[in-house]
N, C-alpha and C positions, 0 to 999 in steps of 0.2 A: 807357603807362597801361592798366590792366586794363579790359576792356569791362564795362559795367554789366549787360548781358543777353547771353544765349547767342547765338552766331552762327546764321545761317540753316542752315548746314551742320551745326553742332552739334546743333541742334534736330531736324533731319531724321534724322540718324544715331541720336540717342537714341530718337526715337519709333519708328523702324523696328526698332531693336534690341528694344524692348519688345514690338512685335507678333510678332516672330520668337520671342522667348523664351517668350511666352505660349502659342504654338502648338507649340513644340518641346519644352517642358519641363513639360507639365501633370502628368505622372506624376512621382513622387519620383525624384530623381537618385540613382543608385547609385554612391556614392563608390568610386573606384578602378577603374572599368571600363576606363579607358585608362591607368591609372597605371603599371603595370609595363612596358608596351610602348606608349608613345604613338605614334600613327600620324602621322609627320611625314616630310617629305622630308629627305634628307641636307642638313646645313647646310654651306655653303661659306664659308670664311673670306675676307673681302674682301681685295683687293690692298692691300698696305701694312701688313698685320698678321701677327703670329706668334700661333699658337694652340696651346696645350699642355694636355694632359690630365695632371693631377697625381693620383696615387693614394697616399693616406696611410691605412694600415690599412683601415677600412671606409668611408672617406670619399673620394669622387671630386670633384675640383675642376677648373674650366676657367679657364685663365689666358691672358688676351688682352693682347698688347703691340704697340704700333706699331713697325714695323721701323726700326732705326737711331735710335731716340729714347729718351733716358733722362732723365726729369724728376724721379724720386724720388717722384712722386705715384702714388697707387693708390686705386681704389674697391673696397671689399668689397661686392659686390652679393648681397643675400639675396632670393631670388626668392619670389614669391607662390605661391598654390595651396592655401590653407586648411590647410596642414600635412599635406596628403594628396597633393599633386602634386609631380612631379619637375621637374628642369631641362628647359626647352623652348626652341625656336628663338626665340620672342619675346624671351627674356632674353639670347640671344646677340646679337640686334639691339640690345637695350638696352645691352649691354656695349660695342658699337661706338660707340653714341651717347654713353655716359658717357666713353669715351676721348676722343672729339672735343671734348666740352664741358669737359673738364678739360685741354684743350690738350696732348694727348699722354700723358695718364696711362695707367697700366696698370689692368686690371680683373680681379679674381678672383671667380669665382662658384662657391661650393660647392654640390654637389648633395646637400644634407643629407638625413639619414634622415627618413622621414615615417611617420605613422600610417596604418593601425592597427597595423602590425607593430612600429613603433618610436615609441611615444608620448613625451610629455615625460619626461625632459629631453633626449632624443636630439638634437633639432634645435638646442637651445641648446649642447649639448656640441660639436656639429660646427661651429657658427658660431664658438665660442671657439677650436677647433682651427685653423680657417682664419685667424682674426685672429692667433693666436700664430705661425702659419707665416709670415705676412707680417712680423711683428716679428723673430722669431728666426732663421728660415732665409733670408729674403730681405733683411733688414736695413732695411726701411722705418722711418722715424721715425714715431712714433704721430701726431704733428701733421700728417703728410702722408698719413694714411689718412682717408678719409671712408666711413662705413658707410651704404649706401643700400638701401632695400627697398620693395616695394609689397605692399599687402594683408597677408597673414600675414607676409611678409618685412619689412614695415614694423614690425609689432609685435615680430618677432624681433630687429630691429636695436636697438630701444629696450631690449628685455629683455637683450640682450648688453651694452649700455651700463650698465645697472643692475648686472649681474653684475660687470663690470670695476670699477665704482666701489666696490661693496661689498667686493670682494676686493683693493682697493688696487693694481689693475693699471692701466697707463697707458691713459687714454682717447684716443679718436681726435680728429682735428681738427674733425670735425663729423658730423652726421647729416642724411640726406635721406630723407623718407618720402613715399609716394604711396598715398592711400586706406588708411592703416594700420589694421590690425585690432588694437586695443590692449586690448579688453575682451571676453574670452571668456565673461563672464557676460551679455553682451548687455543691459546695463542702461541704455544711453543713450536719451534721448527720441526720437532719430531712428529707432529701431527701430519706433516706432509712427507718428511723424509722416510718415516717408518710406516707410512700408510699401507704399502704393499708387503711389508715384512711382518707386521704384528699378526700372529696367528689367532689372536682372540678378538681384537677390536679393528683389525685392518680391513681394507677393501669395502667398507660400509660406514655410513653415518647413521644407520638405524640401530643405534645401541645407546646404552646409558650415559655415554660421555657427551652426547649432543642433546640439546633442548631439555636439559635437566629440569624435572619438576621440583627438585629440592630448592632451587633458587626462588621460586614463587615470584613475588613482586619486587624482590630486592635487587640490588645492583650486584652482578656477578663479580665485580672487582672489589667488593667489600672484603677486607682481609679475613673476617671470620667465616667467609664462604670460600674465598680463594686466598689462602695464607701466603701465597707467592707475593702478594702485594702488601704484606705486613712488614713491620720493623722487628727484627729478631735480636736487637741489642739486649744483652743481659741474659740470654737464654743459657741453660745448662748444656752439657755435652749432648751431641746428637749423632746417631748412626742412621744413614739413609742408604737403602739397597734398592737396586733397579736393574732390569735386564736391558741390554742395548738393542733389542729388537722391539721394544715397546713404543707404542704411540706416546705413552706417558713419560718417556725418557726425559724430555725437557722439563717436566714438572719437578723432577728431582734435581737435575743439573742447575736449573736457574735458582732454585731455593738454595742449593749448595753455594753458589756464587755469593748470594746475599748473606748467608751465614758467615762465610769467610771474611767478607767486608765488614761485618758487624763484630768481628773478633770472637765468634763463637767456636768452641772446640767441636769440630765435626769431622766425620769420616763419610765420604761419599763413595760407595762401592758400586761399580758398574760391572755386571756379570755378562761376559761374552756369550752371544747367541741365545740369551735367555728371554723368556716371555713374561707376561704379567703375573705377578705373585707366584713365581716358580717355586717359592718356598713351600707351597702346598704339597710338593713332592716329598717333604719330610726327609726320610732316609733313602728314597727310591732312586734319586739321581744324584750324581756327584756334586753338582752346583748347589742343589738344595741343602745337602749335608754341609757344604762349605759355608753357606749363608748362615745356617743355624750355629755353626761353630764360631763364626765371626760375631754373631749376636751374643753368644755365651761369653766370648772374650770381652765384649763391650760391657756386659752386665757385671763381670768381675771387676772391671775398672771403676764403674759407677758406684758399685756397692762396696768397694775396697775388700774384695774377697781374695784371700791368699790361699792358693791350692798347692799342696805339696804332693809330689808323686808318692804313690803307695805301692812299693814293690816293683817287680819287673814282670812284664808279660813274656812268658816263655813258650806259649803255644796259642795259636789262633784257632778258635773253635767255630765252625760254621753252624749257623742256626737257621732253620727254615729253608724253604726253597727259593732259588734265585728267581726274581721277577723278570719277565721279558719286557721289551719296550712296549708291546701291545698291552700287557697288563697295566703298566704304569700309565700309559696314555688313556686307557679306559677309566682308570681311577681319576686322573686329572680332568678328563672331559666331563665326567659326572659332576665333579666339583664346579667346573666352569659353567656347565649348563644351568645348575641351580643358581649360580650367581647372576648369570645373564638374564635368566627368567625372573630375577628378583626373588 
């Protein structure tokens, strides 16, 4: 059962994030400062997985598979970053998590082209190329593909779904979004009501949500840019997660209303006291753990996975040291800084 109020750890992390963000980002964020050469340590693929770089024309993709496991299931992960940020290590960690919660599924993450060099429709074209690669070159059945994305990647996931539907191409088995940016006109009421609450994007309009270079010369109400304005009739099941402290809260809630009116099977989960893409906390805060558990439950339903209990846990063994709120916040701030800087 979902908690009715934020956990103590969740509240601490959110408040500490807000304090750090206010002191670190008083000046306007210069989009793209770290975009071309993100400063990150080399990522080491964990044991038990194969990791392959796929280059297809101008598109580079990262393909993660568990060794010796063939399920026919795959997650197409579309990363966040406001359409200005590239693939980063946090999404490689996400890919491993997606593989685990899909019980051995594969994960493809395209490093799609971003603005300002490549505005709309470049990201959509690359997402489509990645989807078609899964269908045509790897032979995955469309019903065994789930398209997942956070922030801009969440909006791009739904935009790709609208394009597939409009062009009579096979739809995937489901969609999963986290803090999806679905409205680049920024018209939702939460842009005002959560302006002072959002620890990441609040109290400033000098961030990637405003004056987006991704739009270019196009109309921001174009459904392939802002899927909020699209028609979701005929869509497969969708899980949308969001924090109720987010400026982007309305982006999920308004899409949720349209999904329900269109008769789409959907679950809209609002996490009390949570901030933008709090799932980056992975197992470090209770709400993040609960969000990933919910995602796992959703994937089991979409993929028709039946899991039977194996034995009985008789003793709980502690592993590793307990992380403090400061440690968790430092980790999340590092992730957010890289995203905000592109």
